[in-house]
N, CA, C and O of each residue as an XYZ file, in Angstrom:
808
protein
N       0.856     -1.204      0.000
C       0.000      0.000      0.000
C       0.882      1.240      0.000
O       1.798      1.357      0.814
N       0.604      2.165     -0.913
C       1.381      3.389     -0.972
C       0.669      4.460     -0.152
O      -0.354      5.011     -0.559
N       1.248      4.735      1.023
C       0.602      5.652      1.959
C       0.406      7.023      1.352
O      -0.685      7.587      1.436
N       1.449      7.572      0.737
C       1.360      8.926      0.205
C       0.264      9.042     -0.843
O      -0.486     10.018     -0.860
N       0.172      8.039     -1.723
C      -0.849      8.066     -2.754
C      -2.232      8.030     -2.175
O      -3.121      8.748     -2.631
N      -2.429      7.198     -1.169
C      -3.744      7.111     -0.516
C      -4.123      8.436      0.108
O      -5.258      8.889     -0.035
N      -3.187      9.062      0.798
C      -3.478     10.333      1.472
C      -3.863     11.404      0.453
O      -4.791     12.177      0.689
N      -3.153     11.455     -0.683
C      -3.479     12.453     -1.680
C      -4.882     12.244     -2.230
O      -5.606     13.211     -2.468
N      -5.271     10.983     -2.434
C      -6.626     10.696     -2.886
C      -7.635     11.109     -1.835
O      -8.688     11.656     -2.162
N      -7.315     10.848     -0.555
C      -8.211     11.232      0.531
C      -8.409     12.735      0.558
O      -9.533     13.220      0.695
N      -7.315     13.471      0.427
C      -7.395     14.930      0.453
C      -8.230     15.443     -0.698
O      -9.052     16.344     -0.527
N      -8.021     14.871     -1.874
C      -8.779     15.316     -3.033
C     -10.264     15.074     -2.844
O     -11.091     15.900     -3.231
N     -10.602     13.933     -2.242
C     -12.010     13.593     -2.083
C     -12.688     14.422     -1.008
O     -13.887     14.681     -1.106
N     -11.956     14.849      0.019
C     -12.557     15.605      1.114
C     -12.439     17.117      0.949
O     -13.108     17.872      1.653
N     -11.588     17.562      0.019
C     -11.496     18.982     -0.237
C     -10.676     19.743      0.783
O     -10.893     20.941      0.959
N      -9.739     19.093      1.465
C      -8.899     19.794      2.423
C      -7.864     20.628      1.678
O      -7.443     20.290      0.572
N      -7.466     21.729      2.317
C      -6.420     22.574      1.751
C      -5.101     22.259      2.416
O      -5.044     22.074      3.632
N      -4.039     22.194      1.632
C      -2.710     21.975      2.185
C      -2.105     23.318      2.562
O      -2.166     24.282      1.799
N      -1.517     23.363      3.760
C      -0.876     24.576      4.244
C       0.616     24.339      4.291
O       1.100     23.566      5.117
N       1.359     25.008      3.399
C       2.809     24.856      3.392
C       3.502     26.168      3.737
O       4.700     26.319      3.500
N       2.754     27.119      4.297
C       3.310     28.454      4.478
C       3.517     28.835      5.927
O       3.882     29.976      6.210
N       3.295     27.907      6.862
C       3.390     28.261      8.269
C       4.817     28.640      8.639
O       5.763     27.916      8.332
N       4.960     29.779      9.299
C       6.279     30.201      9.767
C       6.343     30.220     11.281
O       7.370     30.585     11.853
N       5.250     29.827     11.945
C       5.212     29.903     13.403
C       5.440     28.549     14.058
O       5.437     28.450     15.285
N       5.634     27.516     13.268
C       5.844     26.202     13.851
C       6.693     25.366     12.919
O       6.982     25.766     11.791
N       7.093     24.188     13.408
C       7.872     23.268     12.587
C       7.014     22.117     12.105
O       7.537     21.055     11.769
N       5.683     22.313     12.065
C       4.812     21.280     11.521
C       5.084     21.107     10.039
O       5.333     22.089      9.339
N       5.040     19.851      9.537
C       5.055     19.661      8.085
C       3.746     20.164      7.502
O       2.895     20.677      8.228
N       3.577     20.016      6.167
C       2.329     20.516      5.580
C       1.137     19.838      6.237
O       1.174     18.652      6.564
N       0.085     20.617      6.419
C      -1.107     20.122      7.098
C      -2.292     20.154      6.160
O      -2.309     20.903      5.184
N      -3.286     19.332      6.463
C      -4.554     19.358      5.763
C      -5.523     20.147      6.637
O      -5.992     19.655      7.663
N      -5.813     21.362      6.223
C      -6.613     22.262      7.040
C      -8.082     22.189      6.648
O      -8.428     22.050      5.475
N      -8.925     22.286      7.651
C     -10.353     22.448      7.408
C     -10.811     23.708      8.121
O     -10.582     23.862      9.321
N     -11.449     24.599      7.400
C     -11.979     25.810      8.009
C     -13.437     25.957      7.618
O     -13.888     25.411      6.612
N     -14.155     26.696      8.424
C     -15.573     26.904      8.158
C     -16.223     27.580      9.334
O     -15.563     28.272     10.109
N     -17.522     27.379      9.467
C     -18.259     27.909     10.609
C     -19.095     26.804     11.225
O     -19.589     25.918     10.529
N     -19.245     26.868     12.526
C     -20.094     25.942     13.251
C     -20.822     26.714     14.341
O     -20.486     27.863     14.628
N     -21.813     26.086     14.940
C     -22.590     26.749     15.980
C     -22.138     26.305     17.355
O     -22.151     25.113     17.664
N     -21.740     27.255     18.177
C     -21.331     26.992     19.553
C     -22.086     27.964     20.456
O     -22.058     29.177     20.244
N     -22.747     27.426     21.447
C     -23.543     28.233     22.375
C     -24.538     29.126     21.644
O     -24.766     30.274     22.026
N     -25.120     28.579     20.595
C     -26.178     29.284     19.893
C     -25.744     30.321     18.887
O     -26.587     31.040     18.351
N     -24.446     30.425     18.610
C     -24.009     31.416     17.618
C     -22.983     30.797     16.673
O     -22.246     29.881     17.038
N     -22.957     31.317     15.465
C     -22.031     30.821     14.452
C     -20.637     31.377     14.707
O     -20.465     32.581     14.900
N     -19.653     30.504     14.707
C     -18.267     30.923     14.941
C     -17.366     30.292     13.881
O     -17.641     29.188     13.412
N     -16.290     30.987     13.501
C     -15.345     30.400     12.552
C     -14.402     29.435     13.262
O     -14.106     29.594     14.447
N     -13.937     28.436     12.524
C     -12.981     27.498     13.109
C     -11.931     27.100     12.077
O     -12.138     27.228     10.871
N     -10.805     26.615     12.582
C      -9.728     26.080     11.757
C      -9.167     24.855     12.463
O      -8.742     24.937     13.616
N      -9.165     23.726     11.778
C      -8.583     22.491     12.310
C      -7.442     22.073     11.396
O      -7.617     21.952     10.183
N      -6.282     21.855     11.981
C      -5.117     21.378     11.232
C      -4.950     19.884     11.483
O      -5.063     19.425     12.620
N      -4.683     19.137     10.435
C      -4.476     17.697     10.552
C      -3.218     17.290      9.790
O      -2.852     17.908      8.789
N      -2.567     16.246     10.280
C      -1.377     15.716      9.625
C      -1.654     14.327      9.078
O      -2.429     13.576      9.670
N      -1.029     13.969      7.950
C      -1.152     12.601      7.446
C      -0.338     11.633      8.299
O       0.562     12.038      9.035
N      -0.661     10.377      8.188
C       0.010      9.349      8.986
C       1.507      9.337      8.734
O       2.284      9.088      9.656
N       1.925      9.601      7.503
C       3.364      9.519      7.201
C       4.159     10.684      7.790
O       5.376     10.748      7.612
N       3.495     11.601      8.488
C       4.226     12.631      9.242
C       4.842     12.055     10.511
O       5.583     12.747     11.209
N       4.541     10.792     10.816
C       5.014     10.136     12.035
C       5.804      8.884     11.648
O       5.305      7.767     11.786
N       7.037      9.069     11.165
C       7.810      7.941     10.619
C       8.196      6.896     11.646
O       8.583      5.790     11.268
N       8.104      7.206     12.947
C       8.454      6.212     13.965
C       7.336      5.211     14.230
O       7.551      4.210     14.914
N       6.156      5.468     13.702
C       5.071      4.508     13.874
C       5.434      3.181     13.220
O       5.909      3.172     12.085
N       5.222      2.057     13.909
C       5.436      0.767     13.268
C       4.569      0.628     12.015
O       3.459      1.156     11.957
N       5.088     -0.088     11.017
C       4.377     -0.220      9.751
C       2.978     -0.802      9.929
O       2.033     -0.372      9.268
N       2.850     -1.780     10.825
C       1.547     -2.428     11.007
C       0.507     -1.427     11.503
O      -0.644     -1.452     11.065
N       0.914     -0.550     12.414
C      -0.016      0.445     12.956
C      -0.307      1.520     11.920
O      -1.459      1.915     11.741
N       0.729      1.997     11.235
C       0.522      2.991     10.186
C      -0.435      2.460      9.124
O      -1.282      3.198      8.620
N      -0.301      1.194      8.791
C      -1.175      0.598      7.788
C      -2.628      0.595      8.217
O      -3.518      0.873      7.413
N      -2.876      0.280      9.485
C      -4.252      0.296      9.997
C      -4.828      1.709      9.930
O      -5.972      1.904      9.520
N      -4.030      2.684     10.334
C      -4.505      4.070     10.331
C      -4.819      4.548      8.918
O      -5.834      5.207      8.691
N      -3.956      4.218      7.982
C      -4.189      4.616      6.592
C      -5.436      3.928      6.040
O      -6.241      4.552      5.349
N      -5.588      2.657      6.343
C      -6.762      1.920      5.871
C      -8.055      2.525      6.402
O      -9.065      2.548      5.699
N      -8.027      3.012      7.633
C      -9.208      3.651      8.226
C      -9.460      5.043      7.644
O     -10.552      5.591      7.797
N      -8.458      5.615      6.978
C      -8.585      6.977      6.470
C      -8.269      8.035      7.500
O      -8.776      9.154      7.412
N      -7.432      7.704      8.483
C      -7.127      8.627      9.570
C      -6.241      9.782      9.138
O      -5.294      9.604      8.372
N      -6.557     10.958      9.633
C      -5.623     12.071      9.715
C      -5.475     12.402     11.191
O      -6.376     12.126     11.984
N      -4.342     12.994     11.566
C      -4.043     13.228     12.977
C      -4.287     14.696     13.300
O      -3.517     15.553     12.865
N      -5.349     15.008     14.059
C      -5.638     16.412     14.374
C      -4.596     16.976     15.332
O      -4.105     16.286     16.226
N      -4.275     18.242     15.120
C      -3.280     18.941     15.926
C      -3.971     20.028     16.758
O      -4.845     20.736     16.256
N      -3.578     20.156     18.024
C      -4.175     21.211     18.826
C      -3.738     22.578     18.302
O      -2.751     22.700     17.577
N      -4.489     23.588     18.683
C      -4.141     24.936     18.239
C      -2.804     25.396     18.810
O      -2.245     26.384     18.334
N      -2.276     24.699     19.825
C      -0.969     25.050     20.396
C       0.193     24.341     19.708
O       1.348     24.627     20.022
N      -0.078     23.432     18.787
C       0.978     22.560     18.247
C       2.031     23.342     17.474
O       1.710     24.179     16.630
N       3.297     23.054     17.778
C       4.425     23.586     17.028
C       5.262     22.481     16.410
O       6.211     22.747     15.672
N       4.913     21.261     16.708
C       5.551     20.086     16.096
C       4.507     18.980     16.097
O       3.522     19.073     16.829
N       4.694     17.940     15.299
C       3.679     16.879     15.228
C       3.355     16.304     16.606
O       4.252     16.013     17.397
N       2.072     16.147     16.876
C       1.634     15.667     18.177
C       0.436     14.730     18.015
O      -0.054     14.490     16.911
N      -0.009     14.216     19.147
C      -1.166     13.325     19.245
C      -0.923     11.938     18.663
O      -1.861     11.234     18.288
N       0.347     11.558     18.595
C       0.779     10.173     18.386
C       1.802      9.882     19.483
O       2.854     10.518     19.540
N       1.491      8.919     20.354
C       2.264      8.723     21.589
C       2.776      7.297     21.694
O       2.048      6.345     21.414
N       4.028      7.153     22.098
C       4.644      5.844     22.345
C       4.927      5.706     23.834
O       5.611      6.548     24.416
N       4.405      4.646     24.457
C       4.598      4.464     25.900
C       4.252      3.024     26.270
O       3.934      2.206     25.407
N       4.319      2.731     27.564
C       4.003      1.388     28.085
C       2.614      1.426     28.705
O       2.466      1.586     29.916
N       1.600      1.278     27.861
C       0.223      1.390     28.333
C      -0.363      0.063     28.828
O      -1.199      0.051     29.732
N       0.073     -1.046     28.239
C      -0.514     -2.333     28.645
C       0.081     -2.842     29.947
O      -0.639     -3.320     30.824
N       1.402     -2.736     30.067
C       2.100     -3.219     31.260
C       3.482     -2.578     31.274
O       3.894     -1.963     30.290
N       4.193     -2.719     32.383
C       5.542     -2.161     32.476
C       6.431     -2.768     31.399
O       6.516     -3.989     31.269
N       7.086     -1.917     30.636
C       8.017     -2.375     29.617
C       7.410     -2.664     28.262
O       8.148     -2.939     27.317
N       6.102     -2.615     28.128
C       5.496     -2.878     26.820
C       5.712     -1.681     25.897
O       5.940     -0.560     26.353
N       5.635     -1.938     24.602
C       5.914     -0.909     23.596
C       4.628     -0.631     22.816
O       4.360     -1.260     21.793
N       3.848      0.308     23.311
C       2.501      0.541     22.791
C       2.377      1.952     22.220
O       3.249      2.797     22.420
N       1.284      2.188     21.511
C       1.061      3.482     20.879
C      -0.367      3.945     21.110
O      -1.290      3.136     21.206
N      -0.536      5.253     21.198
C      -1.862      5.866     21.241
C      -1.913      6.955     20.173
O      -0.937      7.672     19.951
N      -3.060      7.065     19.521
C      -3.205      7.970     18.378
C      -4.590      8.609     18.422
O      -5.575      7.935     18.721
N      -4.669      9.898     18.128
C      -5.949     10.518     17.831
C      -6.180     10.422     16.330
O      -5.376     10.920     15.541
N      -7.267      9.787     15.937
C      -7.598      9.548     14.535
C      -8.837     10.330     14.165
O      -9.910     10.107     14.725
N      -8.694     11.252     13.216
C      -9.824     12.021     12.709
C     -10.318     11.382     11.417
O      -9.562     11.209     10.461
N     -11.608     11.033     11.413
C     -12.202     10.459     10.201
C     -13.711     10.697     10.224
O     -14.370     10.492     11.243
N     -14.238     11.129      9.096
C     -15.682     11.280      8.910
C     -16.331     12.134     10.002
O     -17.441     11.839     10.446
N     -15.640     13.188     10.432
C     -16.231     14.106     11.389
C     -16.087     13.729     12.845
O     -16.527     14.473     13.721
N     -15.479     12.589     13.121
C     -15.256     12.147     14.500
C     -13.767     12.010     14.773
O     -12.962     11.839     13.858
N     -13.420     12.090     16.056
C     -12.044     11.823     16.481
C     -12.081     10.684     17.484
O     -12.781     10.757     18.494
N     -11.325      9.633     17.201
C     -11.237      8.473     18.081
C      -9.871      8.436     18.731
O      -8.856      8.653     18.067
N      -9.838      8.163     20.022
C      -8.591      7.930     20.741
C      -8.334      6.432     20.707
O      -9.022      5.660     21.374
N      -7.344      6.029     19.929
C      -7.045      4.618     19.698
C      -5.749      4.232     20.399
O      -4.783      4.995     20.402
N      -5.737      3.042     20.992
C      -4.530      2.489     21.589
C      -4.194      1.183     20.881
O      -5.057      0.331     20.672
N      -2.928      1.044     20.519
C      -2.421     -0.152     19.859
C      -1.437     -0.836     20.798
O      -0.359     -0.304     21.063
N      -1.797     -2.007     21.301
C      -0.853     -2.781     22.093
C       0.127     -3.501     21.167
O      -0.235     -3.904     20.062
N       1.369     -3.659     21.626
C       2.408     -4.260     20.803
C       2.057     -5.679     20.368
O       2.440     -6.109     19.280
N       1.329     -6.406     21.214
C       1.030     -7.812     20.881
C      -0.077     -7.953     19.844
O      -0.206     -9.001     19.212
N      -0.890     -6.887     19.662
C      -1.982     -6.944     18.683
C      -2.074     -5.620     17.929
O      -3.080     -4.920     18.043
N      -1.045     -5.266     17.162
C      -1.039     -3.946     16.520
C      -2.143     -3.776     15.488
O      -2.483     -2.650     15.126
N      -2.702     -4.875     15.013
C      -3.758     -4.789     14.007
C      -5.145     -4.581     14.616
O      -6.124     -4.438     13.884
N      -5.239     -4.562     15.956
C      -6.531     -4.452     16.628
C      -6.519     -3.294     17.630
O      -6.333     -3.515     18.827
N      -6.716     -2.074     17.153
C      -6.719     -0.930     18.076
C      -7.918     -0.965     19.012
O      -8.984     -1.474     18.664
N      -7.724     -0.415     20.206
C      -8.784     -0.276     21.202
C      -9.204      1.190     21.226
O      -8.360      2.076     21.363
N     -10.504      1.448     21.094
C     -10.991      2.815     21.169
C     -11.273      3.166     22.628
O     -12.170      2.593     23.247
N     -10.511      4.103     23.171
C     -10.637      4.499     24.572
C     -11.641      5.644     24.732
O     -12.323      5.729     25.753
N     -11.733      6.511     23.744
C     -12.671      7.640     23.801
C     -12.956      8.091     22.380
O     -12.194      7.802     21.457
N     -14.069      8.805     22.216
C     -14.447      9.308     20.895
C     -15.302     10.554     21.078
O     -16.021     10.688     22.068
N     -15.215     11.466     20.110
C     -16.018     12.692     20.170
C     -16.178     13.260     18.770
O     -15.292     13.087     17.933
N     -17.295     13.939     18.497
C     -17.396     14.675     17.239
C     -16.303     15.743     17.193
O     -16.087     16.455     18.174
N     -15.626     15.852     16.075
C     -14.483     16.768     15.997
C     -14.904     18.216     16.275
O     -14.159     18.965     16.907
N     -16.083     18.610     15.811
C     -16.517     19.991     16.003
C     -16.979     20.269     17.423
O     -17.306     21.409     17.751
N     -17.013     19.243     18.277
C     -17.282     19.438     19.704
C     -15.992     19.611     20.496
O     -16.031     19.793     21.713
N     -14.846     19.556     19.814
C     -13.542     19.704     20.458
C     -12.873     20.990     20.001
O     -11.692     21.000     19.654
N     -13.634     22.067     20.004
C     -13.125     23.358     19.555
C     -13.137     24.352     20.701
O     -13.961     24.267     21.611
N     -12.196     25.308     20.639
C     -12.065     26.296     21.709
C     -11.513     27.593     21.111
O     -10.620     27.569     20.265
N     -12.060     28.723     21.565
C     -11.483     30.010     21.172
C     -10.188     30.208     21.954
O     -10.128     29.922     23.150
N      -9.148     30.701     21.271
C      -7.843     30.734     21.937
C      -7.032     31.987     21.671
O      -5.943     32.135     22.226
N      -7.525     32.892     20.844
C      -6.794     34.137     20.642
C      -7.774     35.234     20.237
O      -8.979     34.999     20.156
N      -7.256     36.423     19.985
C      -8.107     37.573     19.704
C      -8.760     37.519     18.332
O      -9.663     38.306     18.047
N      -8.316     36.603     17.480
C      -8.910     36.504     16.147
C     -10.351     36.017     16.192
O     -11.130     36.275     15.273
N     -10.703     35.313     17.263
C     -12.035     34.749     17.356
C     -12.203     33.422     16.659
O     -13.279     32.825     16.719
N     -11.152     32.940     15.991
C     -11.216     31.646     15.307
C     -11.008     30.531     16.327
O     -10.060     30.569     17.111
N     -11.882     29.554     16.314
C     -11.789     28.425     17.230
C     -10.834     27.375     16.666
O     -10.752     27.186     15.452
N     -10.105     26.688     17.569
C      -9.178     25.653     17.150
C      -9.395     24.368     17.933
O     -10.095     24.351     18.946
N      -8.796     23.310     17.456
C      -8.934     21.992     18.070
C      -8.215     21.974     19.421
O      -7.078     22.435     19.528
N      -8.887     21.436     20.462
C      -8.346     21.574     21.825
C      -8.100     20.256     22.552
O      -7.969     20.247     23.776
N      -8.035     19.146     21.825
C      -7.895     17.826     22.460
C      -6.498     17.289     22.193
O      -6.094     17.130     21.041
N      -5.767     17.013     23.259
C      -4.420     16.479     23.123
C      -4.214     15.257     23.993
O      -4.889     15.091     25.009
N      -3.282     14.399     23.597
C      -2.958     13.211     24.387
C      -1.464     13.168     24.672
O      -0.652     13.743     23.948
N      -1.128     12.464     25.758
C       0.262     12.332     26.168
C       0.385     11.100     27.047
O      -0.614     10.588     27.552
N       1.603     10.630     27.227
C       1.869      9.552     28.178
C       2.069     10.155     29.557
O       2.708     11.197     29.702
N       1.526      9.503     30.557
C       1.680      9.962     31.944
C       2.389      8.868     32.739
O       1.835      7.792     32.961
N       3.604      9.150     33.159
C       4.367      8.189     33.946
C       3.711      8.012     35.313
O       2.930      8.864     35.735
N       4.021      6.908     36.016
C       3.492      6.761     37.380
C       3.802      7.953     38.271
O       2.983      8.339     39.105
N       4.988      8.539     38.096
C       5.363      9.696     38.919
C       4.498     10.912     38.584
O       4.116     11.667     39.478
N       4.193     11.102     37.313
C       3.334     12.233     36.936
C       1.929     12.057     37.510
O       1.330     13.023     37.983
N       1.406     10.845     37.473
C       0.083     10.605     38.040
C       0.110     10.860     39.542
O      -0.825     11.449     40.084
N       1.172     10.423     40.224
C       1.283     10.661     41.654
C       1.292     12.160     41.963
O       0.691     12.599     42.944
N       1.979     12.945     41.120
C       1.983     14.395     41.321
C       0.573     14.969     41.183
O       0.191     15.876     41.922
N      -0.200     14.433     40.226
C      -1.572     14.910     40.045
C      -2.450     14.566     41.239
O      -3.469     15.214     41.475
N      -2.051     13.544     41.992
C      -2.810     13.107     43.162
C      -2.304     13.738     44.456
O      -2.764     13.378     45.539
N      -1.367     14.667     44.355
C      -0.660     15.167     45.543
C      -1.576     15.770     46.592
O      -1.304     15.661     47.788
N      -2.669     16.409     46.157
C      -3.537     17.069     47.127
C      -4.595     16.137     47.729
O      -5.407     16.565     48.549
N      -4.582     14.869     47.321
C      -5.551     13.928     47.871
C      -5.162     13.547     49.294
O      -3.977     13.442     49.612
N      -6.133     13.346     50.127
C      -5.847     12.995     51.521
C      -5.198     11.618     51.630
O      -4.278     11.422     52.425
N      -5.665     10.686     50.849
C      -5.101      9.339     50.845
C      -4.636      9.011     49.436
O      -5.441      8.970     48.506
N      -3.340      8.779     49.276
C      -2.792      8.482     47.960
C      -3.056      7.026     47.591
O      -2.759      6.128     48.379
N      -3.607      6.781     46.406
C      -3.685      5.397     45.923
C      -2.279      4.836     45.710
O      -1.311      5.597     45.692
N      -2.153      3.523     45.550
C      -0.832      2.942     45.294
C      -0.221      3.512     44.013
O      -0.933      3.848     43.066
N       1.097      3.612     44.002
C       1.801      4.096     42.814
C       1.582      3.115     41.665
O       1.725      1.904     41.837
N       1.235      3.646     40.491
C       1.046      2.797     39.319
C       2.362      2.142     38.925
O       3.439      2.650     39.240
N       2.268      1.011     38.233
C       3.491      0.314     37.840
C       3.806      0.457     36.347
O       4.804     -0.088     35.875
N       2.966      1.186     35.599
C       3.290      1.509     34.208
C       2.526      2.774     33.820
O       1.792      3.341     34.630
N       2.706      3.204     32.581
C       2.197      4.495     32.148
C       0.676      4.523     32.071
O       0.032      3.515     31.776
N       0.125      5.681     32.337
C      -1.276      5.970     32.049
C      -1.332      6.797     30.764
O      -0.320      7.317     30.294
N      -2.525      6.903     30.217
C      -2.751      7.700     29.012
C      -3.512      8.955     29.413
O      -4.650      8.882     29.876
N      -2.878     10.100     29.235
C      -3.484     11.374     29.617
C      -4.163     11.996     28.406
O      -3.532     12.175     27.364
N      -5.441     12.327     28.533
C      -6.133     13.107     27.499
C      -6.536     14.434     28.115
O      -7.132     14.490     29.191
N      -6.195     15.495     27.407
C      -6.372     16.832     27.950
C      -7.206     17.694     27.026
O      -6.973     17.732     25.818
N      -8.179     18.387     27.597
C      -8.853     19.486     26.918
C      -8.118     20.742     27.359
O      -8.146     21.100     28.537
N      -7.470     21.404     26.434
C      -6.571     22.503     26.776
C      -7.268     23.545     27.637
O      -8.406     23.936     27.377
N      -6.554     23.983     28.670
C      -7.029     25.008     29.607
C      -8.242     24.573     30.413
O      -8.905     25.408     31.030
N      -8.543     23.278     30.418
C      -9.696     22.815     31.176
C      -9.323     21.656     32.102
O      -9.162     21.871     33.303
N      -9.182     20.454     31.587
C      -8.947     19.327     32.481
C      -8.154     18.233     31.773
O      -8.095     18.173     30.545
N      -7.546     17.371     32.586
C      -6.845     16.186     32.095
C      -7.453     14.956     32.749
O      -7.662     14.922     33.962
N      -7.733     13.954     31.939
C      -8.240     12.670     32.418
C      -7.152     11.623     32.179
O      -6.561     11.562     31.101
N      -6.895     10.797     33.204
C      -5.864      9.767     33.111
C      -6.536      8.401     32.988
O      -7.256      7.962     33.884
N      -6.283      7.739     31.853
C      -6.795      6.386     31.625
C      -5.695      5.381     31.946
O      -4.540      5.577     31.567
N      -6.052      4.310     32.643
C      -5.065      3.308     33.050
C      -5.595      1.919     32.719
O      -6.751      1.594     32.989
N      -4.720      1.106     32.126
C      -5.103     -0.251     31.725
C      -4.535     -1.264     32.708
O      -3.329     -1.295     32.953
N      -5.405     -2.085     33.265
C      -4.990     -3.157     34.172
C      -6.121     -4.176     34.254
O      -7.300     -3.834     34.157
N      -5.731     -5.433     34.435
C      -6.708     -6.515     34.577
C      -7.679     -6.539     33.390
O      -8.884     -6.732     33.548
N      -7.110     -6.336     32.197
C      -7.871     -6.444     30.942
C      -8.967     -5.386     30.795
O      -9.953     -5.616     30.096
N      -8.807     -4.244     31.438
C      -9.822     -3.193     31.336
C      -9.187     -1.818     31.522
O      -8.161     -1.677     32.187
N      -9.820     -0.798     30.917
C      -9.414      0.587     31.108
C     -10.245      1.210     32.211
O     -11.462      1.032     32.261
N      -9.586      1.939     33.091
C     -10.278      2.678     34.140
C      -9.756      4.119     34.126
O      -8.726      4.409     33.516
N     -10.468      5.005     34.797
C     -10.028      6.389     34.951
C      -9.414      6.551     36.322
O     -10.034      6.219     37.333
N      -8.194      7.063     36.358
C      -7.468      7.232     37.603
C      -8.105      8.350     38.420
O      -8.484      9.389     37.879
N      -8.218      8.127     39.721
C      -8.816      9.101     40.622
C      -7.813     10.212     40.907
O      -6.795      9.987     41.560
N      -8.109     11.414     40.411
C      -7.285     12.591     40.695
C      -8.212     13.744     41.039
O      -9.368     13.741     40.616
N      -7.735     14.744     41.803
C      -8.584     15.889     42.140
C      -8.988     16.658     40.899
O      -8.272     16.661     39.897
N     -10.140     17.311     40.968
C     -10.604     18.174     39.862
C      -9.687     19.379     39.732
O      -9.901     20.226     38.864
């Protein structure tokens, strides 16, 4: 499968514009979508930047292939200055080599996790309509994408729990942090064949 060829066909079919003129970041060319949507009862302009799968050359071929087959583009937060929302960490257990990806397709964004032992079978941890993940962030009034993911080490999770009266046991491998910029972070943790949300203060 030729990834680049597939992406170009996808772009042509969806009508995205390529942005190669950015001077404020080191992002490669992006597939931008702009328009207007209704938020809190009023029409507002928005801009969403997305990257093709091949912008992340460290992704294992098996995972990249699944993402391309699904038609994924990787949405970037309005704060992004380099490719983001593709994460490598130990999500299944200590020492495992796993990946998490935000996949934008058909108006939705899915948070997918790929365990090393089953790279062809991603697990969907969360999902949201892409236009529900927008936030105003500067004086222009243009709304941008506000959902980001990152790996959270056991120590980082413990720091987030610092103000709790009773600390839960220290985790033994990474959690998956999903953040709505300037609002909140939720920590997802996989253990005993299930995902749970780590208890942290609001």
